[in-house]
N, C-alpha and C positions, 0 to 999 in steps of 0.2 A: 409430471409437474411437481415442483417443490412444494411440500406440505408442511415444512418445518422440521426441525430435528426432534428426534425422540428423546425425552428426558434421560433415557438410559445411556445416552452418549456421554453424559458427565461421569457416570460411574466407570465407563470404559476408559476415559481419559485419565482419571485418577488411578485406575487399575494398572494401566500400562506404565504410568510414571513410577509406581512403586513395585512393579513386577516386570522390569524391562529385560526380558529374556525370551528366547525362542519358545521354550516349553509353554509358558503362560500365554504368549501371543497366539500360538497355534491352537490352543484350547479355546481361545476367544476370538478367532479370526472372523467367524461369521458375524459376531457383534460389531467388529470393526467395519465390515462391509455394509451391514444393514443399517447401523445407527450413525456411522461416522462418514465413511468414504462415499457411499452412493448418494446420500443427501447432499454432501458437499459438492459432489460432481454435478448433480442436477442444478443446484443453486448457481454454481459457476457457469453452467451452460446457459441458463436463462438470463442471468445478469449480463453475461458477455453478449448474448444475442441482442438484448435491448440496447446496450451501449454501442455496439459495433454497427447496428442497423442505422442508428441516428448519426453516426460519425464515420461513414464509409470512407471518407477521404483520408482518414488517419491510418488505415491499414492495420487495425488493432488485432492482436492475438490474445489468447488466454493461456494461462499456465496454472496447473493444479499440482501441488506437491503431493508426494506419496509418503506413507508413514515410515518407509525404510530409509535409514541413514546410509550415507556413503561409507562403505566399510573401510575406505582409506582414510577417513577423517573422523573416526569415533572418539579419539582422544580420551579414552577411559570411560566414555558414556556407553549406554546400552545401544543395541542395534535399531531401536525404534524411536520415533518422535512421539511426543504426547500431545502435539497440536498439528493442525492442518491449515493451510492457507491457499488462496488462489489470487492471481493477479491478472489484470487487464492492462495491456500496454502495447507499444509498438515494438516490433522485433529489433534487436540490437546485437552488436558484436561483442559487447562487454558483459560484465556480470550483472545479475538482476538488480543489485543495489545501485548501479550506476546509471539507470534510466528511470524516468518517472513512471509510477505504476499506481493504478487504482487497485485496492486490495481489500480482502476480508480474511480474518483469522479467527479460529476457534481453538481455545486452549482450556485446560482445567480451571483456570482462574476466571475466565470470561471470554467474551467475543469483542472484536474490534474491527473497524473499517476506516477507510480514508484514502488519502493520496500520499504516497511516499516518494521522495527523491532523496534516498537515504544517504548516499555517498557519491554525489556527482564529482567528476574531475574538477580540480581547482580551476582549470581553464574555463569550464562552463560557468562556475560561480563568478569568475572575473567578468565574463560576458554579461551575466545577470546584473551585476552592480553597475556596469557601464550602461546597460540599457535603462536601468532605473534613473541614472544620472541624466541621460539624454531625454527620456520621456517618462517622468514619474506618473503623469496622469493616466497613462495606459494601464499601469499595474494598480494604481489606486482604485480604479473602477472595479477590478477583480476583487481586491481586498475588501472594499465596501460591501460588495454583494455577499461575500463569504462571512463577513462579520455579523450579518443578520441571522445567521444560523447559530443556534444554541448548542448544537451537538459537536461541532468541529473545533478542535483546539490546536493551535500552532505549537509545534515543538521542533526539535532538531538541535544538534550540537552547534554552539557558537564558537567563533574564533577567540582564542585567549587574547590575541592582540587584534583589536578591531582594524578592519581594512579601510575604514573611513567613516564619514558621517552620512546618514541617509539624507536624500534631498528634501524629504518632508517627514513630519512626525509620524504620520500614518504608516510609512514604510520602514520606520526604525526597527520594529521587531523582526523584519525580514532581511535587512541589509547585511548583517554580519554573521549569517549562519553558513555553516559548511554544507548543510543540506536541509531539507524540509520534511516534516511529518505533520500533516493536517489530519487529525484522527479523532475518533470517538471510541471510548471503551465502556462496556456494560457488563454486568454480571450475568451468569448463566441462568436466566430465568425469563419468564414472561414471553416476550416477542420471539425469542430464539426458537421456541417450540411451535411457532405458527407460520402460515404462509406469508404473513405480513412482513417477515424479515426481508424477503425479496423486494418488496416495495420500498422499504427503508433504504436498502442498499442502492437501488436504482435511482431513487430520489437524490441521495447524496452524490452519486457519481455524476448525475446530470449537473448538479450545482458545481462540481469540481472540474468539469470538462474545460471551462475557460482557462482555469489555472493550468490544467494539463497541457492545453494547446500552447499557452505562453511558454511553459518550460520546454516543451518539445521542439520549439523553434530556436532555442538559444544556440545550438551548435552551428547554425547558419550565420550567426553574427561574427564579425571580425574579432580576433583576440586582441584586447586592448593592451596586453602585455608585450606584444610584438612591436618592434620598431618599424614604422612605415617609411619606406624610402620613396620619395616623390621624384 
């Protein structure tokens, strides 16, 4: 059972950031496993089990990153990450950032969680805007429910040239984004070191599931950019 992260995980994360080399990591590998990876693994397992059990029709999977960077993509960086994250999502053929995901991340600066649809294809966002135009009330219901939460903040890159005007004022912050990040960020203190972190995450994921379901069904909509021949 997840019991919270040990406060020593913070020292490890800062340590690997400033000593990103094999010698240092091998000397502190047991700290990585004990304070960082294994608790993250257990938190991922429990959170996934709760969400997947309640949403079996979605066919969700979980993904937990490892600390080792891809040696082919170091680009002058050290071989290790100084943060770990996990995601709960549907399996897809594209990159992780092109599908909606429920996620949690722990880094030296703090921890965060939420729903990310970081870089969906342009065709998906065209479908999203078209659906809002057709049925704004359906998404307004989701937005109103999420607006009652004080922890989740909407973010994501917006188009420099707006694609149009939202059908209602409530939907305006959503309409011209390239992707979505609805997230909460907190410092590495307090709840992070207690079992209550699990409850916080699952509570947020449950609140975000209606949005997840909405986004996950967008690929099934017709592409409004295509000419329809009758």
